[in-house]
C-alpha positions, -999 to +999 in steps of 0.1 A: -123-144-097-127-115-121-129-080-109-161-062-121-160-024-125-181-013-155-196+021-161-220+028-189-244+056-201-280+049-211-292+078-234-326+093-230-347+102-199-347+074-173-379+055-170-394+044-137-406+008-132-443+008-140-469-010-120-479-044-135-511-041-155-539-067-157-564-075-183-589-103-188-584-125-219-606-156-225-619-154-190-584-154-174-565-125-158-533-118-176-506-096-159-481-077-180-454-051-177-462-017-193-446-012-227-426+018-218-410+000-188-404-031-209-386-012-237-365+007-212-354-025-195-344-039-229-325-007-236-306-011-203-298-047-212-285-038-247-264-009-233-249-031-206-240-058-232-222-032-254-203-021-223-191-057-218-207-062-185-201-098-174-221-121-151-209-126-116-218-145-085-202-120-061-221-094-041-221-061-060-226-024-057-246-005-082-246+033-083-270+052-106-270+088-116-305+095-132-306+128-151-339+139-166-345+167-191-351+199-173-387+212-175-393+246-192-402+262-158-366+257-146-349+272-177-353+308-168-323+332-166-322+331-128-321+293-127-286+277-124-271+264-156-257+230-144-272+199-129-297+205-101-314+180-077-347+167-089-373+162-060-400+151-084-414+120-102-402+096-114-387+087-080-353+072-077-365+039-062-386+031-093-358+041-117-335+019-098-360-010-100-362-006-138-325-005-143-319-036-120-346-055-139-328-046-171-296-060-157-312-093-146-295-113-173-261-106-157-270-111-120-298-115-095-312-086-076-303-103-043-266-099-052-269-061-051-260-053-015-250-016-018-253+015-040-268+049-044-293+065-068-291+102-073-318+120-093-310+153-110-322+176-137-300+180-167-282+213-175-302+238-195-309+227-231-295+192-224-312+158-227-317+132-200-295+101-195-286+076-168-251+066-157-247+032-142-217+018-124-215-018-115-186-030-093-177-058-069-151-040-048-173-033-017-165-012+013-159-030+046-192-034+065-178-015+095-168+014+072-202+017+056-220+017+090-197+044+104-199+065+072-236+065+073-237+073+109-260+045+117-240+025+142-263+012+169-258-014+194-286-039+203-303-032+236-289-050+266-253-048+256 
């Protein structure tokens, strides 16, 4: 069994997974992925290949740091210089979906059992990027539950 622990950087602003689009062609409905999403998923796949990500059948953890270019309104003198949280669109769930779909040639989505997505604005005058870490060394189930503070017992016990 090979150990998987690969980190790679996808240059450019992260792109959220777009909703499927539909059009009628020759009387039939044709569903397709928006071009922007499709190109980003291909970019993720190429970047992962260059980083030597290998296929695995093991459960895996994927952590994503999604950093987008800071808007002009947050580049004033009084604004902090470094990374800051981004409570705006595109949301982390849809960025995660696009990246996972881009990694689908290496493993199935169902193998991803853990991970975090953190969305930030870049430092002033910096461009966006995404950092993706794929690994198969998972925390013990009991440790995760206690770290998250979600330990609950079923009723009646």
